[in-house]
N, C-alpha and C positions, 0 to 999 in steps of 0.2 A: 262763724258756725256754718258748716255745710248743710244746708237745707234742701229738701226735695220738693215739699208741697206747700211752702211759704217762702216769701222774700223777706229778710231781714235787713234793714238799713238804719245806720246810727248817724245822727248828726247833732254834735254836741251832747246835751244831756238827754236827748230825746231818741227812743227806739221806735221805728215804724215797722209793724209786722203786717205784711199783706198776704192773705191766705190765696194761694195760687193754683187753684184747680178750676179755671174758668169753663172748661169743657164740661164740667160737672156742677156747674152753677155753684161753685166753691163749697159744695158738700163735702163733709169730712168723713173718711173712713178711719180705720184703726191706725194706720201708720201716720197719717196727717195728724191725729189727735196726740199720738205719743210724741212727735216731733214738735207740735205747739207746746206740749208740756214741757219738754226740754227747754225751748226757747224762753218761756216765761220763768223757769226754774233759774236760768242764767241772768235774766233781767232782774229778778229778785236779789240775786246774789252778788251783782255788779254794783258796787258803790258809786261808780262814775255815771250810771244811768238813773234817771230821777222819774221819767215820765214815759209811758208807752202809748202808742196809737195803733189800734187793730183795724183793718179794713180788709176789702175783698179785691181781687183783681177783675178787672173790666167793668163795665157799667150796668151789667144785668143783676147781679146779686152780691150782697155782703156775704151770705151763706145760706144755702137752701137746707141747711140742718145735717142730719146724718145721711151718709151714703149707704142706702139701704141695699145697693146692688153688688158691692163688693164683699166677697167672703172673708170671714174672719174666724181664726182658731181660737175657740174659747178657753183652751188650755195654754194660750200664750201667757207666759209668767208675768209680762207687763200688765196685764187686763186687769181691771178693778171689778172684782165680783163677776167674773166672766163677760164683761162688757168691753167693747173696743175702745177704751179710755183709759188714761192713767188715773191715778188716785185723785188727782186735781179736776178730773172731770172733763166733759166735751170742750174741745179747743184748749185744753189744759187750764181752764179758767173757772168753769161754772162751780166747782167745789173747792176752789182755791181760797178758803174762808180766812186764812191767815196772811192774806197778801197785804204787804205793807206799802206798796208804792201804787201811785195811781195809773189807771189805764183808761183811754178814750176809745169809744167805738166810733168810727166814721163809716156810717152805714150808706152805701151805695146800692141802689137797687133793692131786692127783697131781703129781709132777714126773717127767715121762717123756721119754725121747730127749734132745733139745737141752735141755729144762727141767731134767732131771737133771744135764746137763753144766754147765749155768749155775750150779746150785746147788753142784757140786763145784768150780767155779772161785772160789767165794766163800771166805772164811777161816773162817767159823763158819756152821753150819747149826742153826737151830732149827725145830721142826715141830709142827704140830697133831697130836694123836692119831690124826685120820682121815687123815693124810697117807700117801702111798706112794710108792715110788721105783722107777725101772727104766730101763735102757738098752735099749729096746724095738726099736731100728731094725731088727734082723734079721727082725722080724716083718713089715716092709714092704719087704724087699729091699735094706736099706742097713746101714750100720754106724756105729757111735758114733765119728765122725771129728772131733769138736770137742773133743778131749782127754779125753772120758770113758774111753776104754780105758785110756790111760796113768793117768789119776788114780785110777781104781778099783783098778787093780793097786798103785799107790803106796800107796792107803789101806788096802786090805784084805789085800794079799799074793796071790800067784798062785792058790791054790786057791779061796778065796772069790770072788775076782774072776772065775775060769773059771766057777764055779758060776752067777754072775749073767749074765755076757757070753754064754756059749754056749747059754743056755736063754732069754735076753731075758725073764726072769721078774721080776716086781715084788716088793718087799719092803715090809713095814709100816714105820711110824715106830718101833715098838717094835723090830723087828728092826735097822733102821738105827742106832738107838741102842745096842743090844746090840753090834753090830759096830764102833762108834766113829765112824760117819759123821755122826751128829747129836749135838749137845752137850747138848740138853735137849728132851724132849717135853712139851707142856702140853695141857690141854683147848683145843678149837678157839677158843673165845671169848676165850682169854688169849694167843694167839699174838703179837699185835703188842705187848702189853705185856711180853711175854718178850723179843722181840727189841730193844724200846726199852731194857729193863734191861741187856742185853748191851752195847748200843751206849754206853749211858751209862757203864757200866764202863771201856769202852775209852777213851771220851772224857775220863774222869778222869785217865787216864795221860798223860804227856808225848807229844804228837805226834811230836817228833823221835825220842824213844825208840822208839815203835811203828814208825816208818818205818826206823829203824835195825835194828830186830829183823827185820822182813820182809826186808830186805836181806841179813842174815846167814843168814836161812833159805833165801833164793833161792840164795845162794852154797853152802849145803850141798846142796841139790838138784842144783845145776849141777856142783860140783867135788868133793863127797865130804867126809868128816869131816875128814881131815888138812889138805887143801889149803884147806878153808874156814877152818879155825882159823888157818892160817898167813897167809891173805890178807885176813881180815876188818878188820883195823885200817886197810887201804889203802882200803876201800870208802868212796866220797864220803859216802853217808848216815850212816855210823859216824862218819867225821870231822866232819861237820856237827853231829852230836849232841854230840861230845865238845868242840868248840870253841864250842858255842852257849851261851845263858844259862840253859838248863834245869837242868844238873846243879847249878849253884849254887843257883838257885831252889828246887829240889827239896830240897836240904839245908837251906836257910833256912827254908822253910815247915815242914818237920819240926821243926826246933829251935823254931820260934815257935808250933807247934800251930795252924796255919791251912792252909787250901786253897791249893795251889800256883797261881800265875798264869803259866801256860805260854805260850811265845811260839807265834805261828802258824808252821808248817812252812815251809821255804823251797822 
């Protein structure tokens, strides 16, 4: 895929997407958002790709959020409700609620505003020691309307979320780890190795199982505990897992003491 505002690299089952606007602290304007939307559309559609990593170029910023300096035509037919984003939202991720495959955020430097929202929209966040996080939109007269408000309340509970949202303050990688937002913090130079290790652990699992697990998680968020348990066996992704070849392959490989040969997801 020919890209201008991000770099895409594929190694085996893992796709790494690097936001590539370091001169703008990896802030995203309309064209970058549309491009990332297409990148993640293709990731979802390609059965040979099982896990993605999202990071930012350079060591200063994962993403400073929205590029407020670059003009945008609100009548652009690609715009969602007149905003410089596709229907899947900022970075092509924050409103991609039907996403079936896991994405890891590898946060280098600061993740602010929409940049933090993009990281929150990922399944796992790993961070460099020098990283920081904040939903800083109120400092420029805006609010975190890319899912950040809802996700930070869901992740932290109301009181900690209020402490961040109502002050627009930043927190360090260490504090984000203490609060459970970040899975692992490593020295800056080890960040991508760390993200790759997490991606390889996920890719070692059955992709059908991972997709089914994410579907059940979504049903829990949407329906609650009791209804999710009652409905989960009817979910198409759960049915696909149970009727597919991976359960038999997993048991056979365990018995034969070998690495399973998982089928590509449907």
